[in-house]
VEXTOR-504641 format. One record per atom (N, C-alpha, C, O): residue number from 0; atom name; x, y negated, z. Coordinates in nm, 3 decimals, padded with zeros to 5 digits, always signed. Layout:
[node NUM; CA; [X; Y; Z]];
...
//
This chain:
[node 0; N; [+04.427; +00.526; +01.446]];
[node 0; CA; [+04.321; +00.523; +01.309]];
[node 0; C; [+04.255; +00.585; +01.318]];
[node 0; O; [+04.146; +00.552; +01.269]];
[node 1; N; [+04.264; +00.717; +01.383]];
[node 1; CA; [+04.176; +00.778; +01.410]];
[node 1; C; [+04.004; +00.734; +01.435]];
[node 1; O; [+03.902; +00.742; +01.367]];
[node 2; N; [+04.040; +00.682; +01.580]];
[node 2; CA; [+03.943; +00.586; +01.633]];
[node 2; C; [+03.880; +00.428; +01.533]];
[node 2; O; [+03.761; +00.398; +01.539]];
[node 3; N; [+03.928; +00.388; +01.492]];
[node 3; CA; [+03.912; +00.293; +01.389]];
[node 3; C; [+03.821; +00.362; +01.283]];
[node 3; O; [+03.710; +00.312; +01.263]];
[node 4; N; [+03.872; +00.508; +01.190]];
[node 4; CA; [+03.756; +00.534; +01.113]];
[node 4; C; [+03.616; +00.580; +01.214]];
[node 4; O; [+03.498; +00.553; +01.191]];
[node 5; N; [+03.659; +00.636; +01.300]];
[node 5; CA; [+03.536; +00.650; +01.349]];
[node 5; C; [+03.426; +00.570; +01.407]];
[node 5; O; [+03.316; +00.608; +01.447]];
[node 6; N; [+03.461; +00.489; +01.405]];
[node 6; CA; [+03.411; +00.339; +01.490]];
[node 6; C; [+03.314; +00.283; +01.347]];
[node 6; O; [+03.192; +00.264; +01.348]];
[node 7; N; [+03.411; +00.265; +01.223]];
[node 7; CA; [+03.345; +00.204; +01.101]];
[node 7; C; [+03.240; +00.321; +01.078]];
[node 7; O; [+03.118; +00.308; +01.076]];
[node 8; N; [+03.324; +00.458; +01.059]];
[node 8; CA; [+03.150; +00.549; +01.017]];
[node 8; C; [+03.081; +00.544; +01.116]];
[node 8; O; [+02.974; +00.588; +01.075]];
[node 9; N; [+03.066; +00.512; +01.259]];
[node 9; CA; [+02.951; +00.518; +01.368]];
[node 9; C; [+02.866; +00.348; +01.297]];
[node 9; O; [+02.753; +00.341; +01.248]];
[node 10; N; [+02.955; +00.246; +01.313]];
[node 10; CA; [+02.885; +00.178; +01.238]];
[node 10; C; [+02.768; +00.139; +01.135]];
[node 10; O; [+02.659; +00.082; +01.133]];
[node 11; N; [+02.879; +00.219; +01.032]];
[node 11; CA; [+02.766; +00.240; +00.924]];
[node 11; C; [+02.632; +00.344; +00.935]];
[node 11; O; [+02.531; +00.316; +00.872]];
[node 12; N; [+02.635; +00.423; +00.990]];
[node 12; CA; [+02.589; +00.532; +01.036]];
[node 12; C; [+02.412; +00.418; +01.122]];
[node 12; O; [+02.293; +00.408; +01.091]];
[node 13; N; [+02.486; +00.372; +01.214]];
[node 13; CA; [+02.389; +00.275; +01.251]];
[node 13; C; [+02.328; +00.211; +01.129]];
[node 13; O; [+02.221; +00.251; +01.082]];
[node 14; N; [+02.405; +00.101; +01.073]];
[node 14; CA; [+02.360; +00.034; +00.969]];
[node 14; C; [+02.278; +00.121; +00.907]];
[node 14; O; [+02.170; +00.090; +00.958]];
[node 15; N; [+02.254; +00.217; +00.826]];
[node 15; CA; [+02.180; +00.281; +00.781]];
[node 15; C; [+02.057; +00.306; +00.784]];
[node 15; O; [+01.964; +00.284; +00.706]];
[node 16; N; [+02.071; +00.387; +00.953]];
[node 16; CA; [+01.957; +00.408; +01.056]];
[node 16; C; [+01.830; +00.284; +01.068]];
[node 16; O; [+01.708; +00.297; +01.055]];
[node 17; N; [+01.903; +00.179; +01.094]];
[node 17; CA; [+01.857; +00.032; +01.099]];
[node 17; C; [+01.763; -00.002; +00.979]];
[node 17; O; [+01.640; -00.016; +00.976]];
[node 18; N; [+01.881; -00.011; +00.858]];
[node 18; CA; [+01.786; -00.035; +00.743]];
[node 18; C; [+01.665; +00.017; +00.668]];
[node 18; O; [+01.575; -00.038; +00.605]];
[node 19; N; [+01.715; +00.222; +00.714]];
[node 19; CA; [+01.542; +00.254; +00.659]];
[node 19; C; [+01.443; +00.233; +00.760]];
[node 19; O; [+01.328; +00.206; +00.727]];
[node 20; N; [+01.474; +00.241; +00.868]];
[node 20; CA; [+01.394; +00.208; +00.974]];
[node 20; C; [+01.256; +00.090; +00.937]];
[node 20; O; [+01.137; +00.104; +00.964]];
[node 21; N; [+01.321; -00.015; +00.874]];
[node 21; CA; [+01.245; -00.119; +00.873]];
[node 21; C; [+01.150; -00.134; +00.764]];
[node 21; O; [+01.054; -00.210; +00.752]];
[node 22; N; [+01.220; -00.008; +00.656]];
[node 22; CA; [+01.094; +00.001; +00.521]];
[node 22; C; [+00.999; +00.086; +00.590]];
[node 22; O; [+01.022; +00.186; +00.658]];
[node 23; N; [+00.848; +00.011; +00.553]];
[node 23; CA; [+00.713; +00.132; +00.609]];
[node 23; C; [+00.719; +00.263; +00.506]];
[node 23; O; [+00.765; +00.268; +00.392]];
[node 24; N; [+00.684; +00.321; +00.551]];
[node 24; CA; [+00.647; +00.450; +00.485]];
[node 24; C; [+00.529; +00.459; +00.396]];
[node 24; O; [+00.419; +00.412; +00.425]];
[node 25; N; [+00.557; +00.523; +00.288]];
[node 25; CA; [+00.406; +00.464; +00.189]];
[node 25; C; [+00.360; +00.605; +00.204]];
[node 25; O; [+00.438; +00.698; +00.182]];
[node 26; N; [+00.182; +00.633; +00.256]];
[node 26; CA; [+00.141; +00.768; +00.238]];
[node 26; C; [+00.002; +00.753; +00.175]];
[node 26; O; [-00.096; +00.687; +00.209]];
[node 27; N; [+00.032; +00.859; +00.043]];
[node 27; CA; [-00.067; +00.827; -00.044]];
[node 27; C; [-00.160; +00.960; -00.061]];
[node 27; O; [-00.092; +01.056; -00.023]];
[node 28; N; [-00.277; +01.000; -00.100]];
[node 28; CA; [-00.326; +01.117; -00.127]];
[node 28; C; [-00.310; +01.109; -00.277]];
[node 28; O; [-00.291; +01.014; -00.353]];
[node 29; N; [-00.329; +01.281; -00.303]];
[node 29; CA; [-00.293; +01.315; -00.485]];
[node 29; C; [-00.397; +01.217; -00.540]];
[node 29; O; [-00.351; +01.161; -00.640]];
[node 30; N; [-00.527; +01.174; -00.510]];
[node 30; CA; [-00.604; +01.105; -00.607]];
[node 30; C; [-00.557; +00.984; -00.598]];
[node 30; O; [-00.556; +00.914; -00.700]];
[node 31; N; [-00.506; +00.932; -00.471]];
[node 31; CA; [-00.464; +00.773; -00.501]];
[node 31; C; [-00.313; +00.762; -00.557]];
[node 31; O; [-00.249; +00.658; -00.542]];
[node 32; N; [-00.248; +00.896; -00.633]];
[node 32; CA; [-00.115; +00.882; -00.660]];
[node 32; C; [-00.159; +00.875; -00.808]];
[node 32; O; [-00.102; +00.793; -00.881]];
[node 33; N; [-00.263; +00.963; -00.863]];
[node 33; CA; [-00.280; +00.999; -00.984]];
[node 33; C; [-00.360; +00.866; -01.002]];
[node 33; O; [-00.385; +00.860; -01.123]];
[node 34; N; [-00.409; +00.765; -00.943]];
[node 34; CA; [-00.471; +00.658; -01.000]];
[node 34; C; [-00.359; +00.556; -01.008]];
[node 34; O; [-00.328; +00.495; -01.110]];
[node 35; N; [-00.291; +00.542; -00.867]];
[node 35; CA; [-00.169; +00.452; -00.962]];
[node 35; C; [-00.086; +00.503; -01.072]];
[node 35; O; [-00.033; +00.406; -01.127]];
[node 36; N; [-00.056; +00.597; -01.121]];
[node 36; CA; [+00.035; +00.605; -01.231]];
[node 36; C; [-00.056; +00.598; -01.340]];
[node 36; O; [-00.029; +00.550; -01.450]];
[node 37; N; [-00.184; +00.657; -01.298]];
[node 37; CA; [-00.266; +00.659; -01.394]];
[node 37; C; [-00.283; +00.774; -01.495]];
[node 37; O; [-00.324; +00.757; -01.610]];
[node 38; N; [-00.242; +00.914; -01.433]];
[node 38; CA; [-00.229; +01.022; -01.479]];
[node 38; C; [-00.363; +01.121; -01.471]];
[node 38; O; [-00.451; +01.115; -01.385]];
[node 39; N; [-00.358; +01.173; -01.535]];
[node 39; CA; [-00.487; +01.285; -01.529]];
[node 39; C; [-00.448; +01.405; -01.413]];
[node 39; O; [-00.334; +01.436; -01.379]];
[node 40; N; [-00.584; +01.467; -01.360]];
[node 40; CA; [-00.514; +01.576; -01.264]];
[node 40; C; [-00.427; +01.686; -01.276]];
[node 40; O; [-00.378; +01.743; -01.179]];
[node 41; N; [-00.404; +01.721; -01.405]];
[node 41; CA; [-00.344; +01.861; -01.457]];
[node 41; C; [-00.217; +01.793; -01.541]];
[node 41; O; [-00.165; +01.846; -01.640]];
[node 42; N; [-00.168; +01.634; -01.469]];
[node 42; CA; [-00.070; +01.620; -01.544]];
[node 42; C; [+00.075; +01.712; -01.525]];
[node 42; O; [+00.099; +01.759; -01.413]];
[node 43; N; [+00.178; +01.737; -01.649]];
[node 43; CA; [+00.286; +01.772; -01.580]];
[node 43; C; [+00.389; +01.670; -01.565]];
[node 43; O; [+00.368; +01.549; -01.564]];
[node 44; N; [+00.523; +01.736; -01.550]];
[node 44; CA; [+00.633; +01.667; -01.441]];
[node 44; C; [+00.670; +01.559; -01.566]];
[node 44; O; [+00.676; +01.447; -01.516]];
[node 45; N; [+00.688; +01.555; -01.670]];
[node 45; CA; [+00.699; +01.470; -01.790]];
[node 45; C; [+00.612; +01.378; -01.787]];
[node 45; O; [+00.654; +01.264; -01.775]];
[node 46; N; [+00.454; +01.401; -01.797]];
[node 46; CA; [+00.384; +01.323; -01.751]];
[node 46; C; [+00.411; +01.215; -01.704]];
[node 46; O; [+00.430; +01.108; -01.762]];
[node 47; N; [+00.416; +01.248; -01.564]];
[node 47; CA; [+00.444; +01.177; -01.422]];
[node 47; C; [+00.553; +01.070; -01.462]];
[node 47; O; [+00.548; +00.947; -01.451]];
[node 48; N; [+00.657; +01.152; -01.512]];
[node 48; CA; [+00.787; +01.040; -01.516]];
[node 48; C; [+00.773; +00.945; -01.622]];
[node 48; O; [+00.819; +00.831; -01.612]];
[node 49; N; [+00.708; +00.988; -01.727]];
[node 49; CA; [+00.686; +00.914; -01.843]];
[node 49; C; [+00.609; +00.776; -01.800]];
[node 49; O; [+00.645; +00.662; -01.828]];
[node 50; N; [+00.487; +00.817; -01.720]];
[node 50; CA; [+00.418; +00.700; -01.653]];
[node 50; C; [+00.477; +00.621; -01.545]];
[node 50; O; [+00.452; +00.504; -01.514]];
[node 51; N; [+00.558; +00.704; -01.495]];
[node 51; CA; [+00.638; +00.613; -01.348]];
[node 51; C; [+00.766; +00.508; -01.403]];
[node 51; O; [+00.808; +00.403; -01.354]];
[node 52; N; [+00.809; +00.586; -01.532]];
[node 52; CA; [+00.912; +00.472; -01.603]];
[node 52; C; [+00.816; +00.361; -01.662]];
[node 52; O; [+00.848; +00.243; -01.650]];
[node 53; N; [+00.722; +00.390; -01.714]];
[node 53; CA; [+00.624; +00.249; -01.803]];
[node 53; C; [+00.563; +00.160; -01.673]];
[node 53; O; [+00.532; +00.042; -01.691]];
[node 54; N; [+00.555; +00.199; -01.594]];
[node 54; CA; [+00.522; +00.100; -01.497]];
[node 54; C; [+00.614; +00.059; -01.415]];
[node 54; O; [+00.600; -00.058; -01.381]];
[node 55; N; [+00.723; +00.127; -01.360]];
[node 55; CA; [+00.798; +00.083; -01.295]];
[node 55; C; [+00.879; -00.053; -01.405]];
[node 55; O; [+00.918; -00.151; -01.342]];
[node 56; N; [+00.892; -00.054; -01.501]];
[node 56; CA; [+01.019; -00.119; -01.620]];
[node 56; C; [+00.863; -00.248; -01.625]];
[node 56; O; [+00.905; -00.328; -01.708]];
[node 57; N; [+00.767; -00.283; -01.596]];
[node 57; CA; [+00.656; -00.375; -01.618]];
[node 57; C; [+00.682; -00.467; -01.483]];
[node 57; O; [+00.690; -00.590; -01.485]];
[node 58; N; [+00.696; -00.376; -01.353]];
[node 58; CA; [+00.693; -00.444; -01.238]];
[node 58; C; [+00.807; -00.422; -01.123]];
[node 58; O; [+00.798; -00.424; -01.001]];
[node 59; N; [+00.926; -00.397; -01.219]];
[node 59; CA; [+01.041; -00.402; -01.102]];
[node 59; C; [+01.094; -00.543; -01.039]];
[node 59; O; [+01.088; -00.651; -01.097]];
[node 60; N; [+01.129; -00.529; -00.954]];
[node 60; CA; [+01.151; -00.716; -00.912]];
[node 60; C; [+01.256; -00.738; -00.984]];
[node 60; O; [+01.247; -00.853; -01.025]];
[node 61; N; [+01.372; -00.676; -01.030]];
[node 61; CA; [+01.461; -00.753; -01.136]];
[node 61; C; [+01.388; -00.824; -01.256]];
[node 61; O; [+01.448; -00.908; -01.324]];
[node 62; N; [+01.260; -00.789; -01.278]];
[node 62; CA; [+01.176; -00.855; -01.361]];
[node 62; C; [+01.110; -00.950; -01.346]];
[node 62; O; [+01.066; -01.019; -01.437]];
[node 63; N; [+01.087; -00.973; -01.196]];
[node 63; CA; [+00.998; -01.070; -01.133]];
[node 63; C; [+00.854; -01.003; -01.064]];
[node 63; O; [+00.758; -01.074; -01.033]];
[node 64; N; [+00.857; -00.839; -01.044]];
[node 64; CA; [+00.788; -00.797; -00.997]];
[node 64; C; [+00.800; -00.796; -00.850]];
[node 64; O; [+00.879; -00.859; -00.779]];
[node 65; N; [+00.671; -00.684; -00.803]];
[node 65; CA; [+00.671; -00.696; -00.696]];
[node 65; C; [+00.784; -00.547; -00.627]];
[node 65; O; [+00.817; -00.451; -00.695]];
[node 66; N; [+00.831; -00.572; -00.458]];
[node 66; CA; [+00.884; -00.467; -00.454]];
[node 66; C; [+00.792; -00.399; -00.361]];
[node 66; O; [+00.859; -00.306; -00.315]];
[node 67; N; [+00.699; -00.396; -00.320]];
[node 67; CA; [+00.564; -00.402; -00.248]];
[node 67; C; [+00.513; -00.275; -00.401]];
[node 67; O; [+00.527; -00.152; -00.398]];
[node 68; N; [+00.477; -00.328; -00.474]];
[node 68; CA; [+00.427; -00.238; -00.614]];
[node 68; C; [+00.507; -00.110; -00.626]];
[node 68; O; [+00.478; +00.008; -00.608]];
[node 69; N; [+00.639; -00.188; -00.670]];
[node 69; CA; [+00.741; -00.055; -00.700]];
[node 69; C; [+00.777; +00.070; -00.598]];
[node 69; O; [+00.796; +00.184; -00.639]];
[node 70; N; [+00.782; +00.038; -00.491]];
[node 70; CA; [+00.762; +00.114; -00.408]];
[node 70; C; [+00.646; +00.206; -00.407]];
[node 70; O; [+00.666; +00.327; -00.415]];
[node 71; N; [+00.521; +00.154; -00.398]];
[node 71; CA; [+00.402; +00.193; -00.426]];
[node 71; C; [+00.406; +00.315; -00.549]];
[node 71; O; [+00.366; +00.429; -00.525]];
[node 72; N; [+00.443; +00.286; -00.644]];
[node 72; CA; [+00.456; +00.356; -00.782]];
[node 72; C; [+00.571; +00.455; -00.728]];
[node 72; O; [+00.535; +00.573; -00.732]];
[node 73; N; [+00.670; +00.439; -00.691]];
[node 73; CA; [+00.770; +00.508; -00.663]];
[node 73; C; [+00.706; +00.655; -00.564]];
[node 73; O; [+00.734; +00.775; -00.574]];
[node 74; N; [+00.631; +00.599; -00.490]];
[node 74; CA; [+00.552; +00.710; -00.348]];
[node 74; C; [+00.501; +00.785; -00.432]];
[node 74; O; [+00.527; +00.904; -00.417]];
[node 75; N; [+00.401; +00.740; -00.564]];
[node 75; CA; [+00.311; +00.793; -00.617]];
[node 75; C; [+00.369; +00.934; -00.714]];
[node 75; O; [+00.314; +01.041; -00.742]];
[node 76; N; [+00.473; +00.891; -00.740]];
[node 76; CA; [+00.550; +00.984; -00.845]];
[node 76; C; [+00.619; +01.076; -00.738]];
[node 76; O; [+00.594; +01.195; -00.758]];
[node 77; N; [+00.695; +01.053; -00.634]];
[node 77; CA; [+00.714; +01.145; -00.511]];
[node 77; C; [+00.596; +01.207; -00.498]];
[node 77; O; [+00.602; +01.316; -00.554]];
[node 78; N; [+00.456; +01.181; -00.432]];
[node 78; CA; [+00.377; +01.280; -00.425]];
[node 78; C; [+00.301; +01.356; -00.503]];
[node 78; O; [+00.218; +01.435; -00.457]];
[node 79; N; [+00.327; +01.332; -00.657]];
[node 79; CA; [+00.268; +01.410; -00.773]];
[node 79; C; [+00.370; +01.472; -00.784]];
[node 79; O; [+00.346; +01.591; -00.800]];
[node 80; N; [+00.476; +01.448; -00.783]];
[node 80; CA; [+00.604; +01.584; -00.798]];
[node 80; C; [+00.649; +01.644; -00.716]];
[node 80; O; [+00.736; +01.722; -00.753]];
[node 81; N; [+00.621; +01.642; -00.588]];
[node 81; CA; [+00.601; +01.742; -00.478]];
[node 81; C; [+00.523; +01.873; -00.501]];
[node 81; O; [+00.550; +01.991; -00.482]];
[node 82; N; [+00.404; +01.798; -00.553]];
[node 82; CA; [+00.243; +01.910; -00.555]];
[node 82; C; [+00.342; +02.021; -00.681]];
[node 82; O; [+00.351; +02.144; -00.673]];
[node 83; N; [+00.388; +01.956; -00.758]];
[node 83; CA; [+00.425; +02.044; -00.899]];
[node 83; C; [+00.500; +02.178; -00.816]];
[node 83; O; [+00.464; +02.296; -00.808]];
[node 84; N; [+00.632; +02.102; -00.751]];
[node 84; CA; [+00.726; +02.197; -00.704]];
[node 84; C; [+00.650; +02.340; -00.642]];
[node 84; O; [+00.718; +02.433; -00.598]];
//
């Protein structure tokens, strides 16, 4: 039983690694991230999150939008929130 659990855990780890390796990382500068989200240079975390929510709700793949654009918007949010922390 232990061998079976180990084999399943190993297969899950390999699957997760391969799945995450296929997705290209998006590198944005702060200026590009601000342009994507449409926020000012001094925007606080609440303004960044509000802009992110507004944009993602419009371009999410579940609503007929683009997965690439959603990834770019998420990356912009991450860059700007990392700057604040």
